[in-house]
Residue, then its C-alpha position, 0 to 999 in steps of 0.5 A: x477499449x477495456x473489456x466489461x470486467x476491467x470497466x467494472x473494476x475501474x468503476x468500482x474503484x472510483x465509486x467506493x473511493x467517492x461514496x464508500x462501500x456502503x454507497x457503491x451498489x451493484x446497480x450504481x457500479x454497473x451504470x458507471x461502467x456502462x454495463x448491466x447489473x447482471x454482467x457484474x454478477x456474472x463476473x463477480x457473483x455479488x457485491x462482496x465478490x466484486x470488492x474482494x476482486x478490487x482488493x486482490x487487484x490492488x494488492x497484486x499491483x502493489x506486490x508486483x511494483x514493490x517486488x520489482x523495485x527490490x529485485x533491482x537492488x542498489x542499482x535501482x533508480x529510486x526517482x524513476x521507480x517512484x514516478x512509475x509506481x505513482x502513475x499506476x497506483x495513484x488511481x487506487x489510492x483513494x479507494x484504499x484510503x476509504x476501505x481502511x477507514x471503513x474497516x470490517x473483516x474484508x479489510x482485515x484480510x486486505x491488511x493481512x495480505x499487504x503485510x504478508x506481501x511486505x515481508x516477502x519483498x523486504x526480505x528480497x530487498x535485504x538479500x539484494x543489498x537494498x534494505x538494511x537487515x534488522x534483528x526485528x525484521x518481522x516487527x519492523x515490516x509490520x510497523x512500516x506497513x501500518x505507518x504507510x497505511x495509517x498515513x494514507x487513511x489520514x490523507x485529507x490531513x496531509x492535504x491540509x498540512x502539506x498542501x498536497x493529498x497523496x490520493x489526488x493523482x500521480x504528481x501528488x503521490x510522487x511527492x509523498x513517496x519521495x518524502x517517505x523515501x528520503x525519511x527511510x533513506x536518511x533517517x531522522x536521529x543523529x549517530x550521537x542519539x543512537x549511540x548506546x541506546x537504541x542499538x543496545x536495546x535492539x541487540x538485547x532484543x535480538x539475543x532474547x529472540x535467539x534464546x527463544x528459538 
């Protein structure tokens, strides 16, 4: 059976996902975890401290999973990696979606952490031959991270339009992740559409960046 601290974290994730941070009091989380409010304060100091611990736990988990996948390089079994990650991350998806919608200084810090972590593991992916280099590596990473987070915040519309909500469990998240992986791996535009347009503009941007260094 998980210890008191782990039970409190699990209860906080579930309570915030369902009721939002405003509806997740220390007392209600303690009740869900089967512990006293005093134990919550003993471990985390305050409700804000508990939410910060939840955010850190989520970010640490995502960083570990993404870094491990990127480090495997071209030999990565994408399907297996998606399935494994979905099993671990799925219980926290609804929490993250709710946090993103609510906003606030703590959420800004969480987004900044997720973007900073993404810069690191994308760089590893480039070095390992798994991710294509870009003249706009930093901007591309920011864009992809915000796309991912924005889609998660709109998860209810995904459920309405696709028939599955990525926050509904490991199977739904795996389907969502497989679709995203297909888009990233194969792209959308044809080579003819790319010829001379985006490539040339990207090259000009890269040259301008070099000129500013």
